[in-house]
MDTraj code that builds the backbone (N, CA, C; nanometers):
import mdtraj as md
import numpy as np

residues = "UNK UNK UNK UNK UNK UNK UNK UNK UNK UNK UNK UNK UNK UNK UNK UNK UNK UNK UNK UNK UNK UNK UNK UNK UNK UNK UNK UNK UNK UNK UNK UNK UNK UNK UNK UNK UNK UNK UNK UNK UNK UNK UNK UNK UNK UNK UNK UNK UNK UNK UNK UNK UNK UNK UNK UNK UNK UNK UNK UNK UNK UNK UNK UNK UNK UNK UNK UNK UNK UNK UNK UNK".split()
xyz = np.array([
    [4.3603, -0.9167, 2.0389],
    [4.2189, -0.9389, 2.0632],
    [4.1466, -0.8052, 2.0815],
    [4.2140, -0.7152, 2.1559],
    [4.1520, -0.5849, 2.1812],
    [4.1330, -0.5078, 2.0501],
    [4.2311, -0.5127, 1.9604],
    [4.2199, -0.4412, 1.8328],
    [4.1099, -0.5029, 1.7457],
    [4.0903, -0.6334, 1.7561],
    [3.9843, -0.6996, 1.6818],
    [3.8477, -0.6510, 1.7290],
    [3.8304, -0.6369, 1.8606],
    [3.7038, -0.5875, 1.9162],
    [3.6802, -0.4423, 1.8739],
    [3.7859, -0.3621, 1.8767],
    [3.7733, -0.2210, 1.8370],
    [3.7384, -0.2123, 1.6881],
    [3.8038, -0.2925, 1.6056],
    [3.7756, -0.2925, 1.4617],
    [3.6330, -0.3383, 1.4350],
    [3.5901, -0.4436, 1.5037],
    [3.4533, -0.4937, 1.4878],
    [3.3521, -0.3867, 1.5302],
    [3.3759, -0.3223, 1.6433],
    [3.2863, -0.2158, 1.6907],
    [3.2803, -0.0994, 1.5929],
    [3.3960, -0.0616, 1.5397],
    [3.3988, 0.0475, 1.4409],
    [3.3225, 0.0073, 1.3153],
    [3.3341, -0.1177, 1.2745],
    [3.2603, -0.1662, 1.1576],
    [3.1102, -0.1645, 1.1803],
    [3.0687, -0.2080, 1.2992],
    [2.9256, -0.2076, 1.3313],
    [2.8722, -0.0648, 1.3338],
    [2.9448, 0.0250, 1.3988],
    [2.9017, 0.1650, 1.4065],
    [2.8957, 0.2263, 1.2665],
    [2.9961, 0.2005, 1.1845],
    [2.9969, 0.2525, 1.0472],
    [2.8791, 0.1960, 0.9677],
    [2.8536, 0.0671, 0.9831],
    [2.7404, 0.0052, 0.9134],
    [2.6077, 0.0659, 0.9536],
    [2.5909, 0.0904, 1.0831],
    [2.4670, 0.1508, 1.1319],
    [2.4505, 0.2916, 1.0763],
    [2.5578, 0.3702, 1.0798],
    [2.5508, 0.5081, 1.0302],
    [2.5247, 0.5131, 0.8796],
    [2.5904, 0.4252, 0.8046],
    [2.5696, 0.4221, 0.6595],
    [2.4273, 0.3789, 0.6269],
    [2.3774, 0.2803, 0.6973],
    [2.2402, 0.2346, 0.6755],
    [2.1401, 0.3437, 0.7095],
    [2.1622, 0.4132, 0.8196],
    [2.0736, 0.5222, 0.8592],
    [2.0741, 0.6332, 0.7544],
    [2.1924, 0.6696, 0.7058],
    [2.2023, 0.7756, 0.6044],
    [2.1352, 0.7317, 0.4748],
    [2.1544, 0.6062, 0.4345],
    [2.0902, 0.5564, 0.3127],
    [1.9381, 0.5585, 0.3271],
    [1.8878, 0.5187, 0.4433],
    [1.7432, 0.5206, 0.4657],
    [1.6900, 0.6631, 0.4640],
    [1.7648, 0.7565, 0.5204],
    [1.7217, 0.8961, 0.5207],
    [1.7158, 0.9512, 0.3783],
    [1.8183, 0.9193, 0.2996],
    [1.8199, 0.9661, 0.1609],
    [1.7094, 0.9002, 0.0798],
    [1.6842, 0.7716, 0.1043],
    [1.5770, 0.7010, 0.0344],
    [1.4425, 0.7652, 0.0664],
    [1.4223, 0.7987, 0.1940],
    [1.2969, 0.8609, 0.2346],
    [1.2794, 0.9966, 0.1677],
    [1.3861, 1.0748, 0.1619],
    [1.3791, 1.2054, 0.0966],
    [1.3515, 1.1905, -0.0529],
    [1.4147, 1.0919, -0.1170],
    [1.3917, 1.0684, -0.2597],
    [1.2482, 1.0241, -0.2841],
    [1.1972, 0.9377, -0.1969],
    [1.0587, 0.8919, -0.2112],
    [0.9622, 1.0090, -0.1939],
    [0.9901, 1.0960, -0.0978],
    [0.9050, 1.2137, -0.0785],
    [0.9101, 1.3040, -0.2011],
    [1.0296, 1.3233, -0.2572],
    [1.0436, 1.4094, -0.3749],
    [0.9674, 1.3523, -0.4937],
    [0.9767, 1.2206, -0.5141],
    [0.9028, 1.1598, -0.6244],
    [0.7529, 1.1705, -0.6015],
    [0.7100, 1.1540, -0.4770],
    [0.5678, 1.1667, -0.4459],
    [0.5195, 1.3091, -0.4724],
    [0.6000, 1.4068, -0.4323],
    [0.5654, 1.5465, -0.4540],
    [0.5571, 1.5766, -0.6030],
    [0.6548, 1.5267, -0.6801],
    [0.6557, 1.5489, -0.8251],
    [0.5358, 1.4816, -0.8909],
    [0.5014, 1.3617, -0.8453],
    [0.3863, 1.2913, -0.9015],
    [0.2573, 1.3685, -0.8737],
    [0.2483, 1.4282, -0.7549],
    [0.1304, 1.5096, -0.7242],
    [0.1184, 1.6288, -0.8164],
    [0.2298, 1.6963, -0.8400],
    [0.2272, 1.8109, -0.9319],
    [0.1997, 1.7662, -1.0739],
    [0.2508, 1.6501, -1.1133],
    [0.2271, 1.5996, -1.2476],
    [0.0797, 1.5673, -1.2683],
    [0.0169, 1.5065, -1.1689],
    [-0.1257, 1.4760, -1.1815],
    [-0.2077, 1.6046, -1.1836],
    [-0.1652, 1.7045, -1.1060],
    [-0.2336, 1.8346, -1.1085],
    [-0.2203, 1.8995, -1.2462],
    [-0.1002, 1.8925, -1.3039],
    [-0.0777, 1.9494, -1.4372],
    [-0.1610, 1.8763, -1.5422],
    [-0.1719, 1.7455, -1.5308],
    [-0.2534, 1.6684, -1.6258],
    [-0.3999, 1.7063, -1.6132],
    [-0.4488, 1.7233, -1.4914],
    [-0.5879, 1.7636, -1.4711],
    [-0.6128, 1.9010, -1.5324],
    [-0.5198, 1.9963, -1.5090],
    [-0.5344, 2.1298, -1.5668],
    [-0.5284, 2.1257, -1.7190],
    [-0.4436, 2.0402, -1.7746],
    [-0.4347, 2.0278, -1.9203],
    [-0.5649, 1.9734, -1.9782],
    [-0.6257, 1.8758, -1.9089],
    [-0.7545, 1.8233, -1.9556],
    [-0.8617, 1.9307, -1.9497],
    [-0.8623, 2.0092, -1.8429],
    [-0.9595, 2.1173, -1.8311],
    [-0.9374, 2.2216, -1.9397],
    [-0.8124, 2.2562, -1.9667],
    [-0.7818, 2.3536, -2.0716],
    [-0.8219, 2.2995, -2.2084],
    [-0.7982, 2.1704, -2.2313],
    [-0.8355, 2.1107, -2.3598],
    [-0.9861, 2.1184, -2.3802],
    [-1.0616, 2.0991, -2.2742],
    [-1.2073, 2.1119, -2.2847],
    [-1.2486, 2.2531, -2.3230],
    [-1.1864, 2.3514, -2.2613],
    [-1.2176, 2.4904, -2.2942],
    [-1.1755, 2.5243, -2.4361],
    [-1.0594, 2.4768, -2.4781],
    [-1.0133, 2.5026, -2.6148],
    [-1.1090, 2.4394, -2.7151],
    [-1.1538, 2.3184, -2.6881],
    [-1.2498, 2.2521, -2.7756],
    [-1.3805, 2.3307, -2.7817],
    [-1.4262, 2.3818, -2.6689],
    [-1.5497, 2.4606, -2.6670],
    [-1.5340, 2.5879, -2.7497],
    [-1.4207, 2.6535, -2.7393],
    [-1.3971, 2.7755, -2.8175],
    [-1.3937, 2.7426, -2.9667],
    [-1.3294, 2.6347, -3.0043],
    [-1.3232, 2.5948, -3.1449],
    [-1.4636, 2.5648, -3.1979],
    [-1.5443, 2.4947, -3.1198],
    [-1.6810, 2.4626, -3.1622],
    [-1.7621, 2.5901, -3.1808],
    [-1.7503, 2.6841, -3.0879],
    [-1.8239, 2.8100, -3.0994],
    [-1.7778, 2.8882, -3.2219],
    [-1.6476, 2.8931, -3.2464],
    [-1.5973, 2.9647, -3.3638],
    [-1.6421, 2.8987, -3.4940],
    [-1.6425, 2.7680, -3.4993],
    [-1.6892, 2.6969, -3.6185],
    [-1.8383, 2.7224, -3.6389],
    [-1.9162, 2.7175, -3.5322],
    [-2.0598, 2.7436, -3.5438],
    [-2.0844, 2.8866, -3.5898],
    [-2.0111, 2.9816, -3.5335],
    [-2.0273, 3.1211, -3.5749],
    [-1.9872, 3.1398, -3.7209],
    [-1.8805, 3.0751, -3.7629],
    [-1.8397, 3.0819, -3.9041],
    [-1.9437, 3.0214, -3.9957],
    [-2.0042, 2.9103, -3.9535],
    [-2.1086, 2.8481, -4.0338],
    [-2.2304, 2.9393, -4.0431],
    [-2.2661, 3.0059, -3.9344],
    [-2.3806, 3.0976, -3.9361],
    [-2.3537, 3.2170, -4.0279],
    [-2.2337, 3.2684, -4.0217],
    [-2.1969, 3.3805, -4.1108],
    [-2.1979, 3.3345, -4.2563],
    [-2.1478, 3.2148, -4.2824],
    [-2.1457, 3.1624, -4.4189],
    [-2.2874, 3.1435, -4.4717],
    [-2.3763, 3.0919, -4.3842],
    [-2.5164, 3.0735, -4.4253],
    [-2.5871, 3.2079, -4.4466],
    [-2.5504, 3.3076, -4.3677],
    [-2.6145, 3.4376, -4.3784],
    [-2.5721, 3.5082, -4.5086],
    [-2.4552, 3.4784, -4.5562],
    [-2.4107, 3.5410, -4.6808],
    [-2.4738, 3.4702, -4.7954],
])
top = md.Topology()
chain = top.add_chain()
for i, resn in enumerate(residues, 1):
    res = top.add_residue(resn, chain, resSeq=i)
    for name in ("N", "CA", "C"):
        top.add_atom(name, md.element.get_by_symbol(name[0]), res)
traj = md.Trajectory(xyz[None], top)
C-alpha cells in the first residue's frame, strides 16, 4: 500500500512538472510567433512604402524621358 501511495505521488508530481514545462514552452513559442508576426507586418509596411517610392521614381523617369523625346 505504501509503495502504491509513493508511486501515485511520484506520478502526480511528474504530471504537474511536465504540464508546467509544456505550458512554459507553449508560452515562449507563442511569444516568439507574436514577435515574428510583428516584424513581418513591419517588413510588409516598409515594402509597401518602398514600392510607392519606386513607383514614383519610375513615373518621374518616364515623364522626363517623354519630355526629352518631345524636345527632340
